[in-house]
C-alpha positions as CSV (number, residue, x, y, z in Angstrom):
1,M,155.0,-120.7,18.1
2,M,154.6,-121.3,21.8
3,F,156.9,-119.3,24.2
4,K,160.0,-121.0,25.7
5,K,160.1,-118.8,28.7
6,I,157.8,-116.2,30.3
7,L,158.2,-113.9,33.3
8,I,155.3,-113.7,35.8
9,A,155.0,-110.1,36.9
10,N,153.1,-110.9,40.1
11,R,153.2,-112.7,43.4
12,G,151.2,-115.0,45.6
13,E,148.6,-117.5,44.4
14,I,148.2,-116.1,40.9
15,A,152.0,-116.4,40.2
16,C,151.9,-120.0,41.5
17,R,148.8,-120.6,39.4
18,V,150.4,-119.3,36.1
19,A,153.6,-121.2,36.9
20,A,151.7,-124.5,37.2
21,T,150.0,-124.2,33.8
22,A,153.3,-123.1,32.2
23,R,155.1,-126.1,33.6
24,K,152.3,-128.4,32.2
25,M,152.8,-126.8,28.8
26,G,156.6,-127.1,28.9
27,V,157.2,-123.3,29.3
28,R,159.9,-122.1,31.7
29,T,159.0,-119.4,34.1
30,V,160.8,-116.4,35.8
31,A,159.5,-115.0,39.1
32,V,160.1,-111.5,40.4
33,Y,160.1,-110.8,44.2
34,S,160.4,-108.1,46.7
35,D,162.3,-108.0,50.0
36,A,159.3,-109.3,51.9
37,D,158.9,-112.2,49.3
38,A,162.4,-113.5,49.2
39,N,161.4,-116.9,50.5
40,A,157.8,-116.8,49.1
41,K,156.1,-119.9,47.6
42,H,155.9,-118.3,44.1
43,V,159.6,-117.8,44.0
44,L,160.2,-121.5,44.4
45,A,157.4,-122.4,42.0
46,C,159.3,-120.8,39.1
47,D,162.4,-122.0,37.3
48,E,164.2,-118.7,37.9
49,A,163.7,-115.6,40.2
50,V,164.8,-112.0,40.1
51,H,164.8,-109.6,43.0
52,I,163.2,-106.2,42.0
53,G,163.1,-104.1,45.1
54,G,161.6,-103.3,48.5
55,S,158.6,-104.7,50.3
56,S,156.2,-102.0,49.3
57,P,154.5,-102.6,45.9
58,R,155.7,-99.1,44.9
59,E,159.2,-100.2,45.5
60,S,158.9,-103.5,43.5
61,Y,155.9,-104.9,41.8
62,L,154.7,-101.6,40.5
63,L,158.0,-100.7,39.0
64,G,157.5,-101.7,35.3
65,A,161.0,-100.8,34.3
66,R,162.5,-103.3,36.8
67,V,160.1,-106.0,35.7
68,I,161.0,-105.5,32.0
69,A,164.7,-105.4,32.9
70,A,164.3,-108.8,34.7
71,A,162.5,-110.2,31.7
72,R,165.2,-109.1,29.3
73,A,168.1,-110.2,31.5
74,T,166.6,-113.8,31.8
75,G,165.7,-114.1,28.2
76,A,161.9,-114.3,28.7
77,Q,159.9,-113.8,25.6
78,A,156.6,-112.7,27.3
79,V,155.3,-111.2,30.5
80,H,152.2,-112.5,32.3
81,P,150.9,-109.8,34.6
82,G,148.4,-111.9,36.7
83,Y,145.9,-109.6,38.2
84,G,146.4,-106.4,40.3
85,F,149.7,-104.5,40.2
86,L,150.5,-103.7,36.5
87,S,147.9,-106.0,34.9
88,E,145.7,-103.2,33.6
89,N,148.5,-100.6,33.2
90,A,148.5,-99.5,29.5
91,E,151.9,-97.8,29.8
92,F,153.4,-101.0,31.1
93,A,151.8,-103.1,28.3
94,Q,153.2,-100.7,25.8
95,A,156.7,-100.7,27.4
96,C,156.7,-104.5,27.1
97,A,156.0,-104.2,23.4
98,D,158.7,-101.5,23.0
99,A,161.1,-103.9,24.7
100,G,160.3,-106.7,22.3
101,L,158.2,-108.6,24.9
102,V,154.8,-110.1,24.4
103,F,152.3,-108.8,27.0
104,I,150.0,-111.7,27.8
105,G,146.9,-109.6,27.9
106,P,144.9,-107.4,25.6
107,P,146.2,-104.7,23.3
108,T,147.2,-101.4,24.8
109,S,144.3,-99.7,23.0
110,A,141.8,-102.0,24.7
111,I,143.3,-101.4,28.1
112,K,143.1,-97.7,27.6
113,A,139.6,-97.8,26.3
114,M,138.3,-99.9,29.2
115,G,140.8,-98.8,31.9
116,L,139.1,-95.7,32.9
117,K,135.5,-96.3,34.0
118,A,134.2,-93.0,32.8
119,E,135.5,-93.3,29.3
120,S,134.5,-96.9,29.0
121,K,131.0,-96.1,30.0
122,Q,130.8,-93.4,27.4
123,L,132.0,-96.0,24.8
124,M,129.4,-98.5,26.0
125,E,126.7,-95.9,25.8
126,K,127.6,-95.3,22.1
127,A,127.5,-99.1,21.6
128,G,124.0,-99.3,23.0
129,V,124.9,-101.2,26.2
130,P,122.6,-100.2,29.1
131,L,124.2,-98.0,31.8
132,V,123.3,-97.1,35.3
133,P,122.3,-93.4,35.5
134,G,125.3,-91.3,36.6
135,Y,128.0,-88.9,35.9
136,H,131.0,-90.2,33.8
137,G,132.5,-86.9,32.7
138,A,136.1,-85.6,32.9
139,G,135.3,-82.7,35.3
140,Q,136.5,-83.4,38.8
141,D,135.8,-80.2,40.7
142,P,134.5,-81.3,44.1
143,Q,131.6,-78.8,44.1
144,M,130.5,-79.9,40.6
145,L,130.7,-83.6,41.6
146,K,128.5,-82.8,44.6
147,R,126.0,-81.1,42.3
148,E,125.9,-84.1,40.1
149,A,125.3,-86.4,43.1
150,D,122.4,-84.2,44.1
151,R,121.0,-84.3,40.6
152,I,121.3,-88.2,40.4
153,G,119.7,-88.6,43.8
154,Y,120.9,-90.4,46.9
155,P,122.1,-93.0,47.6
156,V,125.0,-92.7,45.1
157,L,128.1,-94.6,44.6
158,I,131.5,-92.8,44.2
159,K,134.0,-94.9,42.3
160,A,137.6,-94.4,41.3
161,S,137.7,-94.1,37.5
162,A,140.9,-96.1,37.4
163,G,139.9,-98.4,40.2
164,G,139.1,-102.1,40.8
165,G,138.9,-104.6,43.7
166,G,136.6,-102.4,45.7
167,K,139.3,-99.8,46.3
168,G,138.4,-96.1,45.9
169,M,134.7,-96.8,46.3
170,R,132.1,-95.3,48.7
171,I,128.4,-95.4,49.1
172,V,126.9,-92.0,50.1
173,T,123.4,-92.1,51.5
174,K,122.8,-88.4,52.1
175,A,124.2,-85.0,50.9
176,G,126.0,-84.2,54.2
177,E,128.2,-87.3,53.8
178,F,129.4,-86.6,50.3
179,D,132.5,-84.3,50.9
180,A,134.2,-86.7,53.4
181,A,133.4,-89.8,51.3
182,L,134.8,-88.1,48.1
183,A,138.0,-87.1,49.9
184,S,138.5,-90.6,51.2
185,C,137.8,-92.1,47.8
186,Q,140.3,-89.8,46.1
187,R,143.0,-90.6,48.7
188,E,142.6,-94.3,48.3
189,A,142.5,-94.0,44.5
190,R,145.7,-92.0,44.5
191,S,147.4,-94.6,46.7
192,S,146.2,-97.6,44.8
193,F,146.2,-96.4,41.2
194,G,148.0,-93.1,41.0
195,D,144.8,-91.4,39.7
196,D,142.2,-89.8,41.9
197,A,139.5,-89.2,39.2
198,V,136.1,-90.5,40.1
199,L,132.7,-91.2,38.6
200,I,129.3,-91.1,40.3
201,E,126.3,-93.4,39.8
202,R,122.9,-94.1,41.2
203,Y,123.4,-96.8,43.8
204,V,121.2,-99.8,42.9
205,T,119.8,-100.8,46.3
206,T,119.3,-104.5,45.7
207,P,121.9,-105.3,43.0
208,R,123.3,-108.6,41.9
209,H,126.8,-108.5,40.6
210,I,127.0,-110.7,37.6
211,E,130.0,-110.9,35.3
212,I,130.7,-112.5,32.0
213,Q,134.0,-114.2,31.1
214,V,135.0,-113.2,27.6
215,F,137.9,-114.3,25.4
216,G,139.2,-113.0,22.1
217,D,142.0,-113.9,19.8
218,S,144.1,-112.0,17.1
219,H,142.1,-113.8,14.3
220,G,138.9,-111.9,15.0
221,N,137.2,-114.5,17.1
222,C,135.5,-113.6,20.4
223,I,133.4,-115.7,22.7
224,H,132.0,-115.8,26.2
225,L,132.4,-118.6,28.7
226,F,129.2,-117.9,30.6
227,E,128.6,-116.0,33.8
228,R,129.7,-115.8,37.4
229,D,127.6,-114.4,40.3
230,C,129.8,-112.3,42.6
231,S,127.1,-110.7,44.7
232,V,128.3,-111.7,48.1
233,Q,130.6,-108.8,49.0
234,R,132.0,-106.9,52.0
235,R,133.4,-103.4,51.5
236,H,132.7,-103.8,47.8
237,Q,135.1,-106.8,47.6
238,K,134.0,-110.2,46.7
239,V,133.7,-113.0,49.3
240,L,132.0,-115.9,47.5
241,E,131.7,-116.3,43.8
242,E,129.8,-119.0,41.9
243,A,129.1,-120.2,38.4
244,P,126.7,-120.4,36.8
245,A,124.5,-117.6,38.3
246,P,121.6,-119.1,40.2
247,G,118.2,-118.4,38.6
248,M,119.7,-117.2,35.3
249,S,117.4,-118.1,32.4
250,E,118.9,-119.3,29.1
251,A,117.4,-116.3,27.4
252,R,119.0,-113.8,29.8
253,R,122.3,-115.7,29.8
254,A,122.4,-115.4,26.0
255,E,121.5,-111.7,26.1
256,M,124.2,-110.8,28.6
257,G,126.7,-113.0,26.9
258,A,126.0,-111.3,23.6
259,A,126.3,-107.8,25.2
260,A,129.7,-108.8,26.8
261,V,131.0,-110.1,23.5
262,A,129.8,-106.9,21.8
263,A,131.6,-104.8,24.4
264,A,134.8,-106.8,23.9
265,K,134.6,-106.5,20.1
266,A,134.0,-102.7,20.3
267,V,137.6,-102.3,21.6
268,G,139.3,-105.1,19.5
269,Y,139.8,-107.2,22.6
270,V,142.3,-110.1,22.6
271,G,142.9,-112.5,25.5
272,A,140.9,-113.0,28.8
273,G,138.7,-110.3,30.1
274,T,135.6,-109.9,32.2
275,V,132.6,-107.7,31.5
276,E,130.8,-106.8,34.8
277,F,127.1,-106.0,35.0
278,I,124.9,-104.8,37.8
279,A,121.6,-106.8,37.6
280,E,118.4,-105.5,39.2
281,P,115.5,-107.9,39.8
282,T,112.3,-106.9,38.0
283,A,108.7,-107.3,39.2
284,D,108.2,-110.3,36.9
285,G,111.2,-112.1,38.5
286,D,113.6,-111.4,35.6
287,L,116.8,-109.4,35.7
288,K,117.4,-106.0,34.2
289,F,121.2,-105.5,33.7
290,F,123.5,-102.5,33.4
291,F,127.1,-102.4,32.2
292,M,129.4,-101.6,35.1
293,E,133.0,-102.0,33.9
294,M,135.4,-104.3,32.0
295,N,138.4,-105.8,33.7
296,T,141.1,-106.3,31.1
297,R,142.8,-109.2,32.8
298,L,142.2,-112.6,34.3
299,Q,140.0,-112.4,37.4
300,V,140.6,-113.8,40.9
301,E,137.4,-115.9,40.5
302,H,138.4,-117.5,37.1
303,P,138.6,-121.0,38.7
304,V,134.8,-121.4,39.0
305,T,134.6,-120.8,35.2
306,E,137.3,-123.4,34.7
307,A,135.4,-125.8,36.9
308,I,132.1,-125.6,35.0
309,T,133.7,-125.6,31.5
310,G,136.6,-128.0,32.1
311,L,139.1,-125.5,30.5
312,D,142.4,-124.0,31.6
313,L,142.0,-120.3,31.0
314,V,145.7,-119.6,31.7
315,E,146.6,-122.1,28.9
316,W,144.2,-120.2,26.6
317,Q,145.9,-117.0,27.6
318,L,149.3,-118.3,26.6
319,R,148.0,-119.8,23.3
320,V,146.2,-116.7,22.3
321,A,149.2,-114.5,23.2
322,A,151.4,-116.8,21.1
323,G,149.2,-116.1,18.1
324,E,147.0,-119.2,18.1
325,P,143.3,-119.0,17.5
326,L,140.8,-119.8,20.3
327,P,140.7,-123.5,21.0
328,L,136.9,-123.6,20.9
329,Q,134.0,-121.7,19.3
330,Q,130.9,-120.5,21.1
331,H,128.7,-123.4,20.0
332,E,131.2,-125.9,21.4
333,L,131.0,-124.6,25.0
334,R,128.8,-126.2,27.7
335,I,128.1,-125.7,31.4
336,H,128.8,-128.7,33.5
337,G,127.5,-128.6,37.1
338,H,128.1,-125.8,39.6
339,A,131.2,-124.3,41.2
340,I,131.7,-122.0,44.2
341,E,134.9,-120.1,45.3
342,A,135.5,-118.8,48.8
343,R,138.2,-116.2,49.4
344,I,140.1,-117.1,52.6
345,C,141.5,-113.9,54.0
346,A,143.6,-112.7,56.9
347,E,141.1,-110.5,58.6
348,N,138.7,-110.3,61.6
349,P,135.1,-110.2,60.4
350,D,133.9,-109.4,63.9
351,S,136.1,-106.2,63.9
352,N,134.7,-104.8,60.7
353,F,137.0,-107.0,58.7
354,L,140.2,-105.4,59.9
355,P,143.1,-107.0,58.2
356,A,145.4,-109.3,60.2
357,T,149.0,-110.0,60.0
358,G,151.1,-112.8,61.6
359,R,152.7,-116.2,61.0
360,L,150.7,-119.2,59.7
361,E,151.6,-121.4,62.6
362,V,149.2,-124.0,61.2
363,Y,148.0,-124.0,57.6
364,R,146.0,-127.1,56.7
365,T,143.8,-127.4,53.7
366,P,141.2,-130.1,52.8
367,S,143.9,-132.0,50.9
368,D,145.6,-132.6,54.3
369,A,142.5,-133.9,56.0
370,V,142.1,-137.6,56.7
371,G,139.7,-139.3,54.2
372,F,138.7,-136.1,52.5
373,E,137.3,-136.3,49.0
374,R,139.9,-134.6,46.8
375,G,138.6,-134.8,43.3
376,N,136.2,-131.9,43.4
377,T,138.0,-129.5,45.7
378,R,140.8,-127.2,44.6
379,V,143.0,-124.8,46.7
380,D,144.9,-122.0,45.0
381,A,147.4,-120.5,47.4
382,G,150.6,-118.6,47.5
383,V,151.6,-119.5,51.1
384,R,152.8,-122.4,53.1
385,E,152.7,-123.3,56.7
386,G,155.2,-121.1,58.6
387,D,154.9,-118.2,56.1
388,A,154.2,-114.7,57.4
389,I,151.2,-112.6,56.2
390,S,152.7,-109.1,55.9
391,P,150.9,-105.7,55.8
392,F,152.3,-104.9,52.4
393,Y,149.9,-106.9,50.2
394,D,146.4,-108.0,49.8
395,S,144.9,-110.0,52.7
396,M,143.9,-113.1,50.7
397,I,145.6,-116.2,51.9
398,A,144.1,-118.7,49.5
399,K,141.1,-119.5,47.3
400,L,139.0,-122.6,48.0
401,I,137.0,-123.9,45.0
402,V,134.5,-126.7,45.0
403,W,132.5,-128.3,42.2
404,G,129.3,-130.3,42.4
405,A,126.8,-131.8,40.0
406,D,124.4,-129.1,41.1
407,R,124.4,-126.2,43.5
408,A,123.2,-128.2,46.5
409,Q,126.1,-130.6,46.2
410,A,128.5,-127.8,45.7
411,L,127.2,-126.1,48.9
412,A,127.7,-129.3,50.9
413,R,131.2,-129.8,49.6
414,L,132.0,-126.1,50.3
415,D,131.0,-126.5,54.0
416,A,133.0,-129.7,54.3
417,A,136.1,-128.1,52.7
418,L,135.9,-125.0,54.9
419,A,135.5,-127.3,58.0
420,A,138.7,-129.0,57.0
421,T,140.6,-125.7,56.5
422,H,142.6,-125.1,59.7
423,I,144.6,-121.9,60.1
424,V,146.2,-121.0,63.4
425,G,148.4,-117.9,64.2
426,L,146.2,-115.0,63.1
427,H,142.5,-114.1,62.5
428,T,140.9,-115.4,59.3
429,N,137.4,-115.4,57.9
430,V,137.1,-119.2,57.5
431,A,134.4,-119.6,60.2
432,F,132.6,-116.5,58.8
433,L,132.6,-118.0,55.3
434,R,130.9,-121.2,56.7
435,R,128.2,-119.1,58.2
436,V,127.6,-117.1,55.0
437,A,127.3,-120.3,53.0
438,A,124.9,-121.8,55.5
439,S,122.8,-118.6,55.8
440,D,119.2,-118.8,54.5
441,S,119.9,-116.1,51.9
442,F,122.8,-117.8,50.4
443,A,121.5,-121.4,50.7
444,H,118.3,-120.3,48.9
445,A,120.2,-118.2,46.3
446,D,118.5,-115.0,47.5
447,L,121.5,-113.0,46.3
448,D,122.4,-109.3,46.2
449,T,125.3,-107.2,47.5
450,A,123.5,-106.5,50.8
451,L,123.4,-110.2,51.7
452,I,126.0,-109.9,54.5
453,E,124.3,-106.9,56.1
454,R,120.9,-108.6,55.8
455,E,122.2,-111.7,57.5
456,R,124.3,-109.8,60.1
457,A,122.5,-111.4,63.1
458,V,123.7,-114.9,62.2
459,L,127.1,-114.0,60.6
460,F,128.9,-111.9,63.3
461,N,130.0,-112.6,66.9
462,A,128.8,-116.2,66.6
463,A,129.3,-118.4,69.7
464,P,132.4,-120.6,69.5
465,L,132.4,-124.3,70.1
466,P,130.8,-125.2,73.5
467,I,133.4,-124.8,76.2
468,E,133.1,-128.5,77.3
469,L,134.0,-129.7,73.8
470,A,137.0,-127.3,73.7
471,A,138.0,-128.6,77.1
472,A,137.7,-132.2,75.9
473,G,140.0,-131.3,73.0
474,V,142.6,-129.9,75.5
475,V,142.3,-133.1,77.5
476,A,142.7,-135.3,74.4
477,H,145.8,-133.4,73.3
478,A,147.3,-133.6,76.8
479,L,146.7,-137.4,77.2
480,A,148.1,-138.1,73.7
481,A,151.2,-136.1,74.6
482,E,151.6,-138.2,77.7
483,Q,151.1,-141.5,76.0
484,A,153.9,-140.6,73.6
485,L,156.2,-140.6,76.7
486,E,155.0,-144.0,78.0
487,T,157.5,-146.7,78.8
488,T,157.2,-150.4,79.7
489,D,157.8,-149.6,83.3
490,P,154.5,-150.2,85.1
491,W,155.4,-147.5,87.7
492,S,155.6,-144.9,84.8
493,R,152.1,-145.5,83.5
494,R,150.2,-142.3,82.8
495,D,146.7,-143.8,82.3
496,G,145.5,-142.7,85.8
497,W,145.6,-146.2,87.3
498,R,145.4,-146.2,91.1
499,L,145.5,-149.1,93.6
500,H,142.7,-147.5,95.5
501,G,140.3,-144.6,94.6
502,N,140.0,-142.4,91.5
503,A,142.7,-140.3,89.8
504,T,141.8,-136.7,89.2
505,R,143.5,-134.0,87.1
506,R,142.6,-130.4,86.9
507,F,142.5,-128.5,83.6
508,D,142.1,-124.7,83.9
509,I,141.3,-123.0,80.7
510,E,140.3,-119.5,79.7
511,S,138.0,-118.5,76.8
512,Q,137.1,-114.9,75.9
513,G,138.3,-113.7,79.3
514,T,136.4,-116.2,81.4
515,H,138.1,-118.8,83.6
516,H,136.6,-122.4,83.2
517,P,137.9,-125.0,85.7
518,F,137.5,-128.6,84.5
519,T,138.5,-131.9,86.2
520,L,139.2,-135.2,84.5
521,E,138.2,-138.1,86.7
522,R,139.6,-141.6,85.8
523,S,138.8,-144.9,87.4
524,A,138.5,-148.6,86.4
525,G,139.1,-147.9,82.7
526,A,136.5,-145.1,82.5
527,Q,136.8,-141.4,82.6
528,A,134.6,-138.3,82.9
529,L,135.0,-134.6,82.4
530,V,133.6,-132.5,85.3
531,N,132.8,-128.8,85.5
532,G,131.1,-127.8,88.7
533,T,127.9,-129.8,88.9
534,Q,128.1,-131.0,85.3
535,R,129.6,-134.3,84.5
536,W,130.2,-135.9,81.1
537,P,131.4,-139.4,80.5
538,L,134.4,-139.1,78.1
539,A,135.9,-141.6,75.6
540,I,138.8,-140.7,73.3
541,A,140.3,-142.6,70.4
542,R,143.2,-141.1,68.5
543,R,142.6,-141.1,64.8
544,A,145.7,-139.4,63.5
545,A,148.2,-136.8,64.6
546,N,146.3,-134.0,66.4
547,T,142.9,-135.6,65.5
548,Y,140.7,-137.5,67.9
549,D,137.3,-139.4,67.7
550,L,135.6,-138.4,70.9
551,T,132.4,-139.1,72.8
552,L,131.4,-136.5,75.4
553,G,128.3,-137.5,77.2
554,E,125.8,-138.4,74.4
555,Q,127.7,-136.4,71.7
556,R,130.1,-138.1,69.3
557,T,132.4,-135.9,67.2
558,T,135.9,-135.6,65.8
559,L,138.2,-132.9,67.1
560,T,141.5,-131.6,65.7
561,V,143.7,-129.8,68.3
562,Y,146.8,-127.6,67.7
563,A,148.8,-126.3,70.7
564,I,151.0,-123.3,70.2
565,G,152.6,-122.3,73.5
566,E,149.8,-122.1,76.0
567,R,147.0,-121.6,73.4
568,F,144.9,-124.4,72.0
569,S,143.0,-124.2,68.8
570,V,140.2,-126.8,68.6
571,F,138.4,-127.6,65.4
572,S,135.3,-129.7,64.9
573,P,132.9,-130.3,62.0
574,D,130.5,-128.0,63.8
575,G,132.8,-125.1,64.6
576,S,136.0,-124.1,66.4
577,A,137.3,-122.4,69.5
578,V,140.5,-120.9,70.8
579,V,141.3,-121.4,74.5
580,D,144.3,-120.6,76.7
581,E,145.7,-122.3,79.8
582,F,144.5,-120.2,82.7
583,D,147.3,-118.5,84.5
584,P,146.2,-117.5,88.1
585,V,149.4,-115.5,88.7
586,A,148.7,-113.3,85.7
587,H,145.1,-112.8,86.8
588,S,146.1,-112.0,90.4
589,A,147.7,-108.7,89.3
590,D,145.7,-105.6,88.8
591,G,146.4,-105.7,85.1
592,A,144.6,-102.4,84.5
593,V,145.6,-100.8,81.3
594,E,146.1,-97.0,81.4
595,A,143.1,-95.3,79.8
596,G,143.4,-92.3,77.6
597,G,145.1,-93.7,74.5
598,L,143.8,-94.7,71.0
599,A,145.6,-97.8,69.7
600,A,146.0,-98.9,66.1
601,P,143.8,-102.0,65.6
602,M,146.1,-103.3,62.9
603,P,149.6,-102.6,61.5
604,G,149.6,-100.0,58.8
605,K,150.4,-96.5,57.7
606,V,148.9,-93.3,59.0
607,I,147.1,-91.6,56.1
608,A,145.5,-88.7,58.0
609,F,144.6,-87.3,61.4
610,L,141.1,-85.8,61.5
611,A,141.7,-83.9,64.7
612,K,144.6,-82.0,66.2
613,A,146.0,-81.5,69.7
614,G,143.6,-79.4,71.8
615,D,140.5,-80.4,69.9
616,T,137.4,-81.6,71.8
617,V,136.0,-84.8,70.3
618,T,132.9,-87.0,71.0
619,Q,132.6,-90.8,71.1
620,G,132.4,-92.2,67.6
621,Q,134.0,-89.2,65.9
622,P,136.5,-90.2,63.2
623,L,140.0,-89.3,64.5
624,A,142.5,-91.0,62.2
625,V,142.7,-92.9,58.9
626,M,145.1,-95.8,58.4
627,E,146.0,-97.8,55.3
628,A,146.6,-101.5,55.6
629,M,146.6,-104.2,52.9
630,K,145.7,-101.5,50.3
631,M,142.5,-100.4,52.0
632,E,141.7,-97.4,54.2
633,H,140.3,-97.8,57.7
634,T,138.8,-95.0,59.8
635,I,139.4,-95.1,63.5
636,A,136.9,-93.4,65.8
637,A,137.1,-91.9,69.3
638,P,136.3,-94.5,71.9
639,R,135.0,-91.9,74.3
640,D,134.4,-88.1,74.7
641,G,137.5,-86.2,75.5
642,T,140.2,-83.8,74.4
643,I,143.1,-84.6,72.1
644,A,146.2,-84.2,74.3
645,E,148.9,-85.4,71.9
646,L,149.4,-87.0,68.4
647,L,152.1,-89.6,68.7
648,Y,152.7,-90.3,65.0
649,A,153.0,-88.2,61.9
650,V,151.1,-88.7,58.6
651,G,153.0,-91.3,56.6
652,D,154.4,-93.2,59.6
653,Q,154.2,-97.0,59.9
654,V,152.5,-98.1,63.1
655,S,152.5,-101.6,64.5
656,E,149.3,-103.3,65.8
657,G,148.5,-101.9,69.2
658,G,150.7,-98.9,68.8
659,E,149.3,-95.8,70.5
660,L,148.3,-93.3,67.9
661,L,147.3,-90.4,70.2
662,R,146.5,-89.6,73.7
663,M,143.2,-88.3,75.0
664,A,142.4,-86.4,78.1
665,P,138.9,-86.6,79.8
666,L,136.7,-83.6,79.5
667,A,137.0,-81.2,82.4
């Protein structure tokens, strides 16, 4: 019998996603929330909500006992763990069962069998599933691990045995880098999973990351729902995912699907899971694949599978957990079209993907755009305009999913959807995602996990929108604001009319530290934008709030402009730019910043200092390690010098721009 009420032991977009399907099925939902999430979108998306602790996950979402207490207090019959947090925690799954709650996920035995990468690989080896050469043993002595890495041969990949999501993972290219990489891996693994055990594997240099969605029920049925290609990654975390995998032959699809089902059956799997493979191209153009790991939960990228199968995987989860058989068998499943998912994150790609925090001053998705095609675009988000992105959780803001009849159409729709995604208030990767999707490698499906590095020249530090277009956007916004103040009094007209001569108005803007003076000239119903010796005839027609159809010289385009204080964010179909009103008073001051400090590039916690007061250091030498949004970030010396003073202690929280230490120049 279907549940009457479930508790969702998660937050953000996945909690909203589960709540939406539950509502469709007539199942009531209970949210849990931390201090930071008291007013979060997922709290309002559920029928009830229970506060479970402080802002840090270790004070709230990772406290299984509080989650279970909330479920029992509200009369929930089952717990959906989402992904992350407690979703692959066997002890939590067992505690749910002991409390009389159904865990909407696999049996505890399956979580244990697949939860530790080393043990799962040993199990797969016995089952005949191909493995990447490596060390998967229980011994964790650092010197022994170093010897194993030397035996395997560099480059090697160190991976947290209990890990996932790219955390606790490092590539080591030579023996001299191994010790530092191992220590960093273990710290990150302890912080994220409470377990610092690692395994070591040969690093496949041109790998494709292909995963198979599997589903089992308690009646002995197990199927796969085809594959997803998740090769486009940064820091071992996925950026773009698509289904089906480009270039996958039917024979290889069937072979990988059968291997995934065999892996799931080997552990008596029930519910949704993902078997991940590393695929290596062969000389004949085929793929050789190796088992990597099994994620015993729903995946972030499950919407692309839903898009090509027409199925609701969360509904399947609820039905299977309630004891029902799988709704379909393998022979009834078909692939329809192509789907791509883009992860929109609060981060700065041009600063090594440093996470960003701040308020979503503007948050507009394709569904908000005038005339945008809605039927084949989906946005899964756990935020609203005005919400704050905090340093406590993952940096993902939303997932943008598009479907097309084929990959070319899906790519075109992805670009249009990203162009219609407007976020103001903090750094995001939206423009970067557009560049990745438009790159030669991605456009032609030349996929592997090094794609971003291979396309670095076109992906990073890209030029913003031409300054004259940005200035035209500022002008359009200013004129629209003035027109809103118009009256019928002819002497109050703001259209620039003069009895004699031309009306001129100056617009001083600043972009990337450079002052750009523009002048708007208006006469006899015409106007032009002038910058030095350059002059562009300008015509503006307001299409909607903040949106303008504009002709600048010979170029016609549509601009959307948002003004927050003295900063303007200008979006066009071809790109975006951020400009500020130029303040001559501020620039007349010396403004020199005292040298000698090392500032935190993002808010976070100090994990380690790698130098002490009195040490002499060289430019580029790692000095500190910070943790933000569940990832470690190493901060290097900006110049040669001597450490004069450490201003924080290990474990301290530091705000963005906070001075971590002071350096003195070398004598």
